[in-house]
Wavefront OBJ file of the C-alpha trace (Angstrom):
o trace
v 12.741 0.082 1.682
v 16.200 0.462 2.697
v 15.259 0.133 6.251
v 13.315 -3.059 5.312
v 16.831 -4.406 4.219
v 18.336 -3.343 7.470
v 15.408 -5.235 9.241
v 15.959 -8.492 7.316
v 12.738 -8.441 5.444
v 13.229 -10.247 2.134
v 13.280 -8.148 -1.352
v 10.073 -9.918 -2.684
v 8.177 -9.198 0.245
v 9.367 -5.635 0.027
v 8.355 -5.468 -3.464
v 4.684 -6.738 -2.559
v 4.054 -3.974 -0.079
v 5.409 -1.090 -2.035
v 1.982 0.388 -3.119
v 0.875 0.637 0.565
v 3.708 2.566 1.410
v 3.797 4.885 -1.483
v 0.490 6.563 -0.970
v -1.523 8.192 1.664
v -4.739 6.476 1.289
v -3.494 3.730 4.332
v -2.894 6.863 6.746
v -5.637 9.841 5.422
v -2.723 12.307 7.231
v -3.806 15.601 5.366
v -6.985 18.199 5.573
v -8.641 17.246 2.411
v -8.255 13.564 2.742
v -9.702 14.109 6.483
v -12.571 16.503 4.843
v -13.486 14.140 1.989
v -13.537 10.751 3.821
v -17.202 10.107 3.359
v -16.988 10.842 -0.373
v -17.411 8.111 -2.930
v -14.709 8.970 -4.823
v -12.101 8.232 -1.912
v -13.317 4.068 -2.012
v -10.895 3.348 -5.581
v -7.888 4.566 -3.718
v -7.905 1.842 -0.500
v -9.454 -0.794 -2.955
v -6.795 -0.294 -5.291
v -4.088 -0.299 -2.734
v -5.361 -3.623 -1.233
v -5.904 -5.247 -4.693
v -1.936 -4.078 -5.645
v -0.700 -5.617 -2.566
v -2.637 -8.952 -2.453
v -1.411 -9.106 -6.307
v 1.960 -8.661 -4.975
v 2.199 -11.460 -2.196
v 0.516 -13.696 -5.002
v 3.285 -13.041 -7.177
v 5.977 -13.705 -4.760
v 4.466 -16.854 -3.820
v 4.298 -17.707 -7.418
v 7.729 -16.800 -8.463
l 1 2 3 4 5 6 7 8 9 10 11 12 13 14 15 16 17 18 19 20 21 22 23 24 25 26 27 28 29 30 31 32 33 34 35 36 37 38 39 40 41 42 43 44 45 46 47 48 49 50 51 52 53 54 55 56 57 58 59 60 61 62 63
């Protein structure tokens, strides 16, 4: 987040994208995630992350 401020990204947008930066769902970077990539329990994480970021962007436009 401090690097976002250095690059001049507005604070509301940084808040909106926080759910995407606060987890491993977008990157799938460690062993159990890679092994479980085809399982049905993997779907809720990325879906929740996408919904949270979309909601954040919508709230930024409203506020």
